[in-house]
ZAMARGU-4260 file (C-alpha; in steps of 0.2 Angstrom, whole numbers, plus 5000, padded with zeros to 4 digits):
<rodrens>
0) 4992/5059/6488 | 4989/5073/6476 | 4995/5062/6461 | 4983/5048/6466 | 4969/5061/6467
5) 4973/5067/6450 | 4974/5050/6442 | 4957/5045/6450 | 4950/5061/6443 | 4958/5059/6426
10) 4952/5040/6425 | 4934/5045/6430 | 4933/5059/6417 | 4940/5050/6403 | 4930/5035/6407
15) 4915/5045/6402 | 4910/5048/6384 | 4909/5067/6388 | 4903/5080/6401 | 4885/5084/6399
20) 4882/5101/6390 | 4875/5109/6405 | 4890/5105/6415 | 4902/5114/6402 | 4889/5129/6402
25) 4890/5131/6421 | 4909/5129/6421 | 4911/5142/6408 | 4899/5154/6417 | 4909/5152/6433
30) 4925/5156/6424 | 4917/5172/6418 | 4911/5177/6435 | 4927/5174/6444 | 4937/5183/6430
35) 4928/5199/6432 | 4929/5198/6451 | 4948/5195/6450 | 4951/5209/6438 | 4941/5221/6449
40) 4951/5216/6465 | 4967/5218/6455 | 4963/5236/6449 | 4955/5241/6465 | 4960/5237/6483
45) 4955/5221/6491 | 4946/5230/6505 | 4935/5240/6494 | 4930/5224/6484 | 4925/5215/6500
50) 4915/5230/6507 | 4904/5230/6491 | 4905/5211/6487 | 4886/5209/6487 | 4884/5223/6474
55) 4899/5217/6464 | 4892/5199/6463 | 4875/5205/6457 | 4883/5216/6443 | 4895/5202/6438
60) 4881/5190/6438 | 4872/5201/6425 | 4888/5202/6415 | 4889/5183/6416 | 4871/5182/6410
65) 4876/5192/6395 | 4891/5180/6391 | 4879/5165/6393 | 4869/5173/6379 | 4885/5173/6369
70) 4888/5154/6374 | 4870/5150/6368 | 4872/5159/6351 | 4889/5152/6347 | 4886/5135/6355
75) 4902/5134/6365 | 4896/5120/6376 | 4891/5108/6362 | 4908/5101/6359 | 4918/5089/6369
80) 4932/5097/6378 | 4945/5083/6375 | 4942/5085/6356 | 4943/5104/6356 | 4949/5111/6340
85) 4954/5129/6333 | 4935/5131/6328 | 4930/5128/6346 | 4943/5141/6352 | 4936/5154/6339
90) 4918/5151/6346 | 4924/5155/6364 | 4932/5171/6358 | 4916/5176/6349 | 4905/5172/6363
95) 4916/5181/6376 | 4917/5197/6365 | 4898/5197/6362 | 4896/5196/6381 | 4909/5210/6384
100) 4901/5222/6371 | 4884/5219/6379 | 4891/5222/6396 | 4900/5238/6391 | 4884/5245/6382
105) 4874/5242/6398 | 4886/5247/6411 | 4882/5265/6414 | 4863/5261/6413 | 4865/5248/6427
110) 4876/5258/6438 | 4864/5273/6437 | 4851/5263/6447 | 4850/5262/6466 | 4854/5243/6465
115) 4873/5245/6465 | 4878/5259/6477 | 4896/5263/6478 | 4901/5252/6463 | 4912/5260/6450
120) 4917/5250/6435 | 4929/5257/6421 | 4928/5250/6403 | 4946/5243/6406 | 4938/5232/6419
125) 4927/5224/6406 | 4941/5223/6393 | 4953/5215/6405 | 4939/5203/6412 | 4935/5197/6395
130) 4953/5195/6390 | 4956/5184/6406 | 4940/5175/6403 | 4945/5170/6386 | 4962/5164/6391
135) 4955/5154/6405 | 4942/5146/6394 | 4955/5142/6381 | 4967/5135/6394 | 4953/5123/6401
140) 4950/5116/6383 | 4969/5114/6379 | 4973/5106/6395 | 4958/5094/6394 | 4964/5089/6376
145) 4982/5088/6381 | 4979/5077/6397 | 4967/5066/6386 | 4980/5063/6373 | 4994/5060/6386
150) 4982/5048/6395 | 4978/5039/6379 | 4996/5037/6373 | 5000/5027/6388 | 4987/5014/6385
155) 4978/5014/6368 | 4988/5023/6355 | 4999/5012/6344 | 5016/5019/6340 | 5018/5018/6321
160) 5029/5020/6306 | 5022/5025/6289 | 5028/5017/6273 | 5029/5030/6259 | 5033/5048/6260
165) 5024/5056/6245 | 5007/5065/6245 | 4998/5049/6251 | 5011/5046/6265 | 5010/5064/6271
170) 4992/5065/6270 | 4990/5049/6280 | 5002/5056/6293 | 4991/5072/6295 | 4975/5061/6296
175) 4981/5050/6310 | 4987/5066/6320 | 4970/5074/6318 | 4959/5058/6321 | 4949/5059/6337
180) 4952/5049/6347 | 4970/5046/6341 | 4973/5028/6337 | 4991/5030/6330 | 5006/5040/6335
185) 5018/5044/6321 | 5036/5039/6325 | 5044/5039/6308 | 5043/5036/6290 | 5050/5022/6279
190) 5055/5026/6261 | 5063/5016/6246 | 5070/5033/6240 | 5089/5032/6246 | 5091/5051/6243
195) 5080/5055/6258 | 5086/5042/6270 | 5090/5049/6287 | 5081/5065/6283 | 5067/5072/6294
200) 5049/5074/6289 | 5035/5081/6300 | 5047/5081/6315 | 5051/5062/6313 | 5065/5053/6304
205) 5065/5044/6287 | 5072/5026/6287 | 5075/5013/6274 | 5065/4997/6272 | 5078/4985/6279
210) 5082/4974/6294 | 5090/4989/6304 | 5074/4998/6303 | 5064/4983/6309 | 5077/4981/6324
215) 5074/5000/6328 | 5055/4997/6328 | 5057/4982/6340 | 5069/4991/6352 | 5057/5006/6353
220) 5041/4996/6355 | 5035/5002/6338 | 5022/4988/6334 | 5013/4995/6319 | 5017/4999/6301
225) 5004/5010/6291 | 5006/5008/6272 | 5003/5024/6261 | 4990/5022/6247 | 5003/5026/6234
230) 5016/5014/6241 | 5005/4998/6241 | 5012/4990/6226 | 5030/4994/6231 | 5027/4986/6248
235) 5019/4971/6240 | 5034/4968/6229 | 5046/4968/6244 | 5043/4951/6251 | 5058/4950/6261
240) 5054/4965/6271 | 5036/4959/6273 | 5042/4942/6280 | 5054/4951/6292 | 5040/4962/6299
245) 5029/4948/6301 | 5042/4938/6310 | 5044/4952/6323 | 5025/4952/6326 | 5023/4970/6318
250) 5005/4974/6314 | 5003/4980/6296 | 4988/4991/6291 | 4983/4996/6273 | 4971/5008/6266
255) 4956/5000/6258 | 4960/5009/6242 | 4976/5014/6232 | 4969/5030/6227 | 4973/5045/6238
260) 4960/5058/6240 | 4965/5073/6251 | 4946/5077/6254 | 4942/5059/6261 | 4947/5050/6276
265) 4958/5035/6272 | 4950/5019/6280 | 4964/5008/6287 | 4962/4989/6290 | 4974/4976/6296
270) 4982/4966/6282 | 4977/4949/6277 | 4987/4936/6267 | 4976/4942/6251 | 4983/4960/6253
275) 5001/4954/6254 | 5002/4943/6238 | 5011/4952/6224 | 5000/4957/6210 | 4998/4972/6198
280) 4983/4982/6199 | 4971/4977/6185 | 4961/4991/6177 | 4946/4987/6166 | 4935/4997/6155
285) 4920/4993/6164 | 4910/5007/6156 | 4910/4999/6139 | 4906/4982/6148 | 4892/4990/6157
290) 4885/4997/6141 | 4884/4980/6133 | 4876/4972/6148 | 4863/4987/6151 | 4845/4981/6148
295) 4850/4963/6143 | 4843/4947/6150 | 4858/4938/6158 | 4859/4920/6164 | 4872/4915/6177
300) 4875/4897/6182 | 4884/4893/6198 | 4877/4909/6204 | 4879/4905/6223 | 4897/4900/6221
305) 4913/4911/6223 | 4914/4916/6205 | 4896/4916/6201 | 4890/4926/6216 | 4903/4940/6212
310) 4898/4940/6194 | 4880/4943/6200 | 4886/4958/6210 | 4896/4966/6197 | 4883/4963/6183
315) 4869/4970/6193 | 4877/4987/6194 | 4874/4989/6176 | 4855/4988/6176 | 4852/4972/6166
320) 4834/4970/6161 | 4834/4953/6171 | 4845/4941/6180 | 4842/4922/6179 | 4852/4914/6193
325) 4854/4895/6193 | 4862/4885/6207 | 4859/4868/6215 | 4864/4873/6232 | 4848/4879/6241
330) 4855/4889/6256 | 4869/4899/6247 | 4856/4902/6233 | 4844/4909/6246 | 4858/4920/6252
335) 4860/4927/6234 | 4841/4930/6233 | 4842/4940/6250 | 4857/4950/6243 | 4848/4955/6227
340) 4833/4960/6237 | 4843/4971/6249 | 4856/4978/6237 | 4848/4978/6220 | 4829/4979/6223
345) 4826/4988/6207 | 4834/4973/6197 | 4822/4959/6192 | 4830/4943/6197 | 4825/4925/6196
350) 4834/4914/6208 | 4832/4896/6203 | 4837/4880/6212 | 4841/4866/6200 | 4855/4856/6192
355) 4862/4861/6175 | 4861/4842/6171 | 4842/4842/6170 | 4839/4845/6151 | 4820/4847/6152
360) 4822/4860/6166 | 4836/4870/6157 | 4825/4870/6141 | 4811/4877/6151 | 4822/4891/6158
365) 4829/4896/6141 | 4812/4895/6133 | 4804/4906/6147 | 4817/4919/6149 | 4827/4920/6132
370) 4843/4926/6139 | 4855/4937/6129 | 4870/4932/6138 | 4875/4916/6147 | 4889/4916/6160
375) 4893/4898/6164 | 4902/4896/6181 | 4894/4880/6187 | 4906/4866/6189 | 4912/4852/6201
380) 4930/4859/6204 | 4938/4850/6219 | 4952/4840/6211 | 4953/4825/6224 | 4934/4824/6224
385) 4933/4823/6205 | 4947/4811/6205 | 4937/4799/6215 | 4921/4803/6206 | 4925/4804/6187
390) 4908/4799/6181 | 4900/4813/6191 | 4913/4825/6184 | 4908/4820/6167 | 4889/4821/6170
395) 4890/4838/6178 | 4904/4847/6170 | 4903/4840/6152 | 4885/4835/6150 | 4879/4850/6159
400) 4890/4862/6148 | 4884/4853/6133 | 4866/4855/6138 | 4868/4874/6141 | 4878/4876/6125
405) 4866/4867/6114 | 4851/4877/6121 | 4860/4893/6119 | 4861/4890/6101 | 4843/4884/6100
410) 4836/4900/6109 | 4847/4913/6100 | 4859/4918/6115 | 4870/4932/6109 | 4885/4926/6119
415) 4890/4911/6129 | 4905/4913/6141 | 4912/4898/6149 | 4923/4899/6164 | 4937/4887/6163
420) 4953/4884/6173 | 4972/4883/6171 | 4970/4864/6176 | 4963/4861/6159 | 4981/4864/6152
425) 4990/4848/6151 | 4978/4840/6163 | 4984/4828/6176 | 4967/4825/6184 | 4949/4821/6180
430) 4943/4839/6185 | 4955/4847/6173 | 4952/4835/6159 | 4933/4837/6161 | 4935/4856/6159
435) 4947/4854/6144 | 4933/4843/6136 | 4921/4857/6139 | 4932/4870/6130 | 4934/4858/6115
440) 4915/4856/6114 | 4911/4875/6114 | 4925/4879/6103 | 4920/4866/6090 | 4902/4872/6091
445) 4907/4890/6088 | 4917/4885/6073 | 4903/4874/6066 | 4891/4890/6068 | 4904/4901/6059
450) 4906/4888/6045 | 4887/4886/6043 | 4887/4868/6048 | 4875/4873/6062 | 4862/4886/6061
455) 4864/4899/6075 | 4871/4916/6080 | 4879/4912/6097 | 4897/4917/6100 | 4906/4905/6112
460) 4920/4912/6123 | 4931/4903/6135 | 4941/4911/6150 | 4955/4902/6159 | 4963/4907/6175
465) 4970/4899/6191 | 4965/4900/6209 | 4955/4914/6216 | 4958/4921/6234 | 4944/4918/6245
470) 4935/4905/6235 | 4927/4890/6245 | 4939/4878/6238 | 4955/4889/6241 | 4968/4883/6254
475) 4967/4900/6263 | 4950/4897/6272 | 4957/4879/6277 | 4973/4887/6283 | 4964/4900/6293
480) 4953/4886/6302 | 4969/4876/6306 | 4978/4891/6313 | 4962/4896/6324 | 4961/4878/6330
485) 4979/4879/6336 | 4985/4863/6326 | 4997/4860/6312 | 4994/4869/6295 | 4994/4855/6282
490) 5003/4858/6265 | 5004/4844/6252 | 5022/4847/6246 | 5035/4861/6250 | 5038/4863/6232
495) 5020/4866/6226 | 5016/4883/6218 | 5000/4891/6212 | 4994/4906/6203 | 4982/4917/6213
500) 4970/4931/6208 | 4957/4941/6218 | 4939/4936/6214 | 4933/4953/6209 | 4948/4955/6198
505) 4945/4938/6190 | 4927/4942/6187 | 4930/4959/6179 | 4942/4951/6167 | 4928/4938/6163
510) 4916/4951/6160 | 4928/4961/6148 | 4933/4945/6139 | 4916/4939/6138 | 4908/4954/6131
515) 4922/4960/6119 | 4926/4942/6113 | 4921/4938/6095 | 4918/4920/6098 | 4929/4905/6097
520) 4943/4912/6108 | 4951/4905/6124 | 4956/4920/6134 | 4970/4917/6146 | 4972/4929/6161
525) 4989/4935/6166 | 4990/4928/6184 | 5006/4937/6189 | 5019/4928/6199 | 5016/4911/6206
530) 5016/4909/6225 | 5024/4894/6235 | 5010/4887/6246 | 5022/4884/6260 | 5028/4902/6260
535) 5010/4908/6260 | 5005/4896/6275 | 5020/4903/6285 | 5015/4921/6282 | 4997/4917/6287
540) 5004/4909/6303 | 5015/4925/6306 | 5000/4936/6302 | 4989/4928/6315 | 5002/4930/6329
545) 4999/4912/6334 | 5014/4903/6342 | 5020/4885/6340 | 5010/4882/6324 | 5020/4870/6313
550) 5018/4866/6294 | 5015/4848/6291 | 5018/4841/6274 | 5005/4827/6269 | 5010/4823/6251
555) 5002/4827/6235 | 4983/4823/6234 | 4975/4813/6220 | 4977/4821/6203 | 4987/4836/6210
560) 5003/4842/6202 | 5017/4854/6208 | 5013/4868/6197 | 4999/4874/6185 | 5001/4879/6168
565) 4991/4892/6159 | 4995/4886/6141 | 4998/4869/6133 | 5016/4868/6127 | 5010/4867/6109
570) 5000/4882/6111 | 5005/4900/6109 | 4996/4916/6113 | 4992/4933/6104 | 4988/4949/6112
575) 4970/4955/6115 | 4961/4971/6119 | 4968/4971/6137 | 4987/4968/6142 | 4981/4956/6156
580) 4971/4945/6143 | 4979/4935/6130 | 4971/4924/6117 | 4977/4906/6116 | 4980/4899/6099
585) 4974/4881/6100 | 4971/4866/6089 | 4954/4866/6081 | 4942/4852/6082 | 4929/4845/6070
590) 4912/4847/6078 | 4904/4831/6071 | 4918/4820/6078 | 4919/4829/6094 | 4901/4829/6097
595) 4900/4810/6094 | 4915/4807/6106 | 4907/4817/6120 | 4890/4809/6118 | 4899/4792/6119
600) 4908/4798/6135 | 4892/4804/6143 | 4884/4787/6140 | 4899/4777/6147 | 4899/4788/6162
605) 4881/4783/6166 | 4888/4765/6168 | 4899/4771/6183 | 4914/4762/6176 | 4927/4773/6182
610) 4941/4765/6172 | 4931/4765/6156 | 4926/4783/6159 | 4944/4789/6161 | 4949/4779/6146
615) 4937/4788/6135 | 4942/4805/6142 | 4960/4801/6137 | 4955/4797/6120 | 4947/4814/6118
620) 4962/4823/6127 | 4978/4814/6122 | 4988/4826/6133 | 4979/4821/6149 | 4992/4811/6159
625) 4986/4805/6176 | 4997/4811/6191 | 4997/4804/6208 | 4981/4794/6204 | 4974/4777/6202
630) 4972/4779/6183 | 4990/4780/6176 | 4989/4762/6170 | 4976/4768/6157 | 4987/4773/6143
635) 4984/4787/6131 | 4981/4782/6113
</rodrens>
């Protein structure tokens, strides 16, 4: 019966946000009053205390009032009992001491009046009363905190291991212990350092990252692993350990930054597939990049797309004079306008809805705004779609790029940065080939300017990289939708691999390559290790916790190949200003010849003869070999 009452009381109390301040104030005051009465009864006889109970109550009520003044001065009632800390206990001590001193100073004066006949109080009564009061008030706060922690541990607190034992790991352990309310309870550490295996740290054991540790976590209902900031890269590299954790349904949390700052609270988030892909941290000299962009007029095409929108956000940080943002998608472009107005209201930004294929519209924009830099991210990029629409691919990707490049020269743009793709290397599809033709054109145009064949000052720079995580065309959003729907996850082929990079990282590399390039270069980004799409799909299924979700193989799509290349087999690379960026040494093309071929290609695309269009593409790019396509019968010359 008593236990049921305690449980009901506990559930009622802890279901509230906190007791009101006046309630704590009256509880503390009652403790003071009872403590003084108790001490008097202990020092003197009980019979004597009863005979003058009325006078004693009046006197101790005055003493309590003095202590209440102390409570008010030191704000002992402002805190929440269940979250009491050492500071709160200090405040209680100061308040009680203040009240006791005030009581001692006024004792003789109060007792000399006729109000308290027969009452005799020694100073030791006040000292002992203050001592008992302090201990009682401390006990109330400690008990409330303890009961709260115990109550929470049964229901809400997740038992967790921490991966990493250095400063970041220890700091994270201290943080989760001090967090109120407590979300995680530390049960152990995991470390790759074999020297400290089975040692104890902060009262818990250190384990190795192996299957035995995972088995122990499962047997002891430890459902959570927290990754220390300093151990993120090591954990990412241990793919087997990750897969074993996910297979057991263990939830993994990572900090939002890899930098440990003892003065800041580390924010934790449950990992996504993007967090687990192995990659090295990329550091960019963004200060020098920002210095080049500061006060410049910058035009960005495809500004509402995955890459383009991130370029907008990153460039806006460096206070350009003006941003000219171009995209054909009305609603996403409107979102960009709203984002700029909210996050960068001080930056002048023109959000324009149009297509880059409108020569007259593009000319008007260049003439009006006279951009210093052009970042060209607009393109049709979906491989199967372009395989079925090669003429549109040429008119948008090739013709649009040619319009922009020619206008950049005409209106004195300082630098033109074209964003290409790894699919342009040994292309097996229309999309990849169209981007390779764009590369050829801007390279040959840059060469013609350097040789004085064309009058201009524009430097043309090309950047190549693979898939970016989180893009609209990425498989990851598709897999997430399929898992959420509870159906099969579709993968084209179990052998297919791809390179991946985070959008912010890719954009930073684009900015550094674009601003520091001298013109004519094709900058190739180090994408790290390739990832099997099937493995990634399985990990996403495990991360979601979904059951009975299978992977279904559908066969390669039109124009798709098993792996992407970064460089043509005939090409080589040389180092650049950044170890993650290399410069491709590629074949040079004659501008006059290339320009004539591309003009002919564009005109033929307007006939909407797909076979003829693809035939012309293969004449320009001999290494283009159609794969899983309707165009392989068109032989390369």
